[in-house]
Steps between C-alpha positions, in 0.01 A plus 500: 500500500246753375166354402330611182148634505245241392285206610631174644305189597561307825328240717503413869331242723272661757377243751371222270444724199738583218466866409614656174563872497632767266762750608499838330826687551493876465651821638284502810596517866254258661388139448132430437307175462165495319259224396247531221246260356522219416796472741783693339759596761724792416791629706615849406855544625792743483769411247767423759302275736613135505292197406546371856353819646204478265431137590524588871239775450273256317535245783429765762172574321414132450186503716359802318592356159335162565184664640482734202541216250224306677263796465582547132446131428136537605428791270347460156758683292411359158499796261176558312547473124286751316333410171377850410148390413161661550379466860843435652574696818779751543592670826543874536550681832385192689176450306418248227375617161354290220671528164283616214634526145333741257590510130505838326666486158534879495758495779870503415614358836335336805341710773459382861262636763311398812123521510309380806625142557653456155841547341408599145745471211391650172714398204492497117505119484509205736860408574596319825856632497376852439258463793786381721726787394224756549423380853868491593554855370191622681610345829849648464369849424254484789779384733729779382244773570372354827840423652639842405198657672549289815873573515418869483237460773734319740791736430366716783629235744856503366781752474662309214350491151524217245747564221289310246188279489470208260226244436625152413371150424683314776446133577600485866527856632227752577737790527858612548706801604858555389773680693430801277133484608371386164167330572358218289157340536332194353212599271290217649458709816217681320301174528533493880277688746599869530633467855725210393644711218551781752689262729752416226540870418567578866731198533722615214494864606618394846796335327609849399589543867584140596667278240422183695219328688621587848277578797544869420372437149184320614446762768511764227246308291273472804526874565337564163270195484440348846306199360754419226524137616145433375589633154824307496314182592246555220778538246671182614178299490349641180787651306551194279141536379561846357561431135431630155 
């Protein structure tokens, strides 16, 4: 019976631990298991693969899964809730900047700029929601320009070109590449150090050639960025702290 595309939830006992995992069915050819903080296990599987085959794959990776969950359990992944008040810190390109709010009644809309160690927002009146919206828009615009520039820079390493580049506000993904080579990136990457942002750009551009996470894929990533594992580790350990 043909399976429909979508997400299904399952559980399995691995050693002495009950593991819950999500299965995402799609028109792909390979099966992939990923784990993201705070311990979300996702299996991406072809439409026609059976539940028994999926469970067998999960069991075969039980040692890796349990070790990964143990590592994630030790990380502080509590998201930082911003209050958008004077003196609060905001990250940009791996550096922290202090928020400063300046009131200028002559302005029609908020303006955002960096000056030394400060993120300065000048606005016609003090409005917390307006501050929040202004910062979010500024981050998104900065991400759009920077990522487009980095994609262009790394294009010299690839024969294929992206069909489209989008900046999104994603909760769990840093980037994605469709079968049509449409690339999407999380705007929060502009908060990370430049080499970490570059890693995600390279990662997704490599998916233009390899639509999986096979050895060939990681070899391709390494050919462009030999120390990519350090950037990947940083993102896993600090990614949850990138917030706006």
